[in-house]
C-alpha positions in Angstrom: 0.0 0.0 0.0 1.2 3.5 -0.9 1.1 6.1 1.7 1.4 9.7 0.6 0.6 13.2 1.8 -1.1 13.8 -1.6 -3.9 11.3 -1.0 -6.7 13.4 0.3 -9.9 12.9 -1.6 -11.8 9.7 -2.4 -12.4 8.6 -6.0 -16.1 8.2 -7.0 -15.7 4.4 -7.2 -14.3 4.3 -3.7 -17.2 6.5 -2.4 -19.7 4.1 -4.1 -18.1 1.0 -2.6 -18.0 2.6 0.9 -21.7 3.5 0.6 -22.7 0.0 -0.5 -20.6 -1.7 2.1 -22.1 0.6 4.8 -25.6 -0.1 3.6 -25.0 -3.8 3.9 -23.8 -3.4 7.4 -26.6 -1.1 8.4 -29.3 -3.4 6.8 -27.9 -6.5 8.5 -27.9 -4.6 11.8 -31.6 -3.7 11.4 -32.5 -7.2 10.4 -30.8 -8.8 13.5 -32.3 -6.2 15.8 -35.8 -6.7 14.3 -35.5 -10.5 14.9 -34.7 -9.8 18.6 -37.7 -7.6 19.3 -41.4 -8.5 19.4 -43.8 -7.2 16.7 -45.5 -4.3 18.6 -45.6 -0.5 18.4 -43.3 -0.5 21.4 -41.1 -2.9 19.6 -40.9 -0.6 16.6 -39.9 2.2 18.8 -37.3 0.1 20.5 -36.0 -1.0 17.0 -35.7 2.6 15.9 -34.0 3.6 19.0 -31.5 0.8 19.1 -31.0 1.0 15.4 -29.9 4.7 15.6 -27.4 4.1 18.4 -26.1 0.8 16.9 -25.6 2.3 13.4 -23.9 5.4 14.8 -21.4 3.2 16.6 -20.9 0.8 13.7 -20.5 3.6 11.2 -17.8 5.2 13.3 -15.8 1.9 13.2 -16.6 1.5 9.5 -15.2 4.9 8.6 -12.1 4.3 10.7 -11.5 1.1 8.8 -11.9 2.8 5.4 -9.5 5.6 6.6 -6.7 3.0 6.7 -7.4 1.6 3.2 -5.5 3.6 0.7 -7.0 2.1 -2.4 -8.8 4.8 -4.5 -7.3 7.8 -2.8 -5.8 9.5 -5.8 -7.8 12.6 -6.8 -5.8 15.2 -4.9 -2.5 13.7 -6.4 -3.9 13.9 -9.9 -5.1 17.4 -9.4 -1.7 18.4 -8.2 0.0 16.8 -11.2 -2.4 18.6 -13.6 -1.8 22.0 -11.9 2.0 21.4 -12.0 2.0 20.5 -15.7 0.0 23.6 -16.5 2.3 25.8 -14.5 5.3 24.2 -16.2 3.9 24.8 -19.7 3.3 28.5 -18.8 6.9 28.8 -17.5 8.2 27.3 -20.8 6.2 29.8 -22.8 7.6 32.7 -20.8 11.2 31.4 -21.3 10.7 31.3 -25.1 
């Protein structure tokens, strides 16, 4: 894995994969919680309450995991290269 100070933004593909992977985790959490609670209005309230807390905690760990995965973090580096090349071309025009 490459570590660089230029890796700052996620690529669209990375963002989509993060969203999909989080949705799978969140949906599985809701399913398991629903199985554990009785089918009543009080149960629906309990599911909603537990779901919010559980998903907040799980999402935190999910984000921390993805923070350590460097795949797909390249946008800032590409933008920097593009800017550098543009500036270099301008300097060459000035020198001529």
